[in-house]
C-alpha positions, 0 to 999 in steps of 0.5 A: 499500499506505501508502495502504490501511494508513492508511485501515485504521488510521484505521478501526481507531482509529473502530472503538475510539473507537466501542468504548471509548466504548460500554464505559464508557458502559456502566462509568459507567451501571452505578457511577450505578445502582449508587449509585442503587440505593443511595440507594432503599435508605437511602430505605426504610430511612428509611421504618420509620424515620419509621413508629416516630416516628410510633408513638411518638407513638401511644403517648405519647398513649395513656398519657396517656388512660388515666392520665387515664381510670383517675383519674376512673375507677379502671378497672383496664384502663385503668390496664393499657394505661398499663403496656403502652403504657410497655412498647411505647414502651421496645421501639420506641424501643431498636429505633429507637436501633439503626436511627438513625445520626446524633448529632444524630437519637440524641439526640432520641430520647434526650431523648424518651426521657427525657421519656416516662419522667419521663410514666410516674413522673408516672403512677405518683405520681398512681396513687398519689395515688387510691389514698390518696385524694387527688383534689386533688393529682393533679388538680395534678399531671396540669394542671401537670407532666403539661401541660408533660411532654406540650408538651415531648415533642409538640414533641420529637417534631416536630424527631426527624420534621423531623429524618427527614423532612430526611434522607429529602429528602437521600436523595431529592434526591442520588436525582434528581441521579443520575438526571439525571447518568446522562440527561446522559451518555447523550447525550453519549456518545450525540452522541459515539458517533454522531460517531466512526460518522459520520467511520470511515464518511467514512474508509472511502469510497473517492475516485473522481473524477467521471466529468467529470474523468477525462475532461478528465485522459484527454483532456489527456493524450493531446494532450501524448502527441501533442504529444511525437510530433510534436516528434521528428517535426518535422525540426531544421536545426541539427542537419542544419546541423552534420551537413552540416559535417561530412561 
């Protein structure tokens, strides 16, 4: 009875170990997958931000083209395009600023907005000079201050793009690391589960002796039994002599 209880306890312990490993694997996998979904959510948010930065670059270059076109031709449509590009820039910049989380990225965007505002004010000055018919002065502004502002804007825009790409790379690296951790854990827990199952199987098998060992054991027992019977039947001289002496 004690042996059966011991084997039963071992079986229960083995099955319990397997269940614990499986439950732990499921729980850890769920945690890692949830974290992985959060990481991909971060990546999904970074992509529109990067697109917005590229849109800001397009709008500032549209302002440059519209300003130069208006100064050359005097077409009012180009001046309206200049104003429209400025308004679109402000809307996209405000929307982008609301989504940014890092202080460094916010600072880069603020500097970019300042350069755009300075270029917009420069455009208004050149328009006024054109209205005053002073081509030498507005050409000087465009070729000096205007060129410097656009160069600085391109540099800041490239830095902002680099920051966004770096954040996306970090998020992607974190996602790859999480996937690798889950894969390693599944392999380890799988091996432990197989080992636990094999142990339970070994404990479950009865301890049966081979037929040869049983035959030898039985033969040896019969010999011992016959030997004892012969010893009891054999006369004992010492006991008879003591018995005759008392008679």
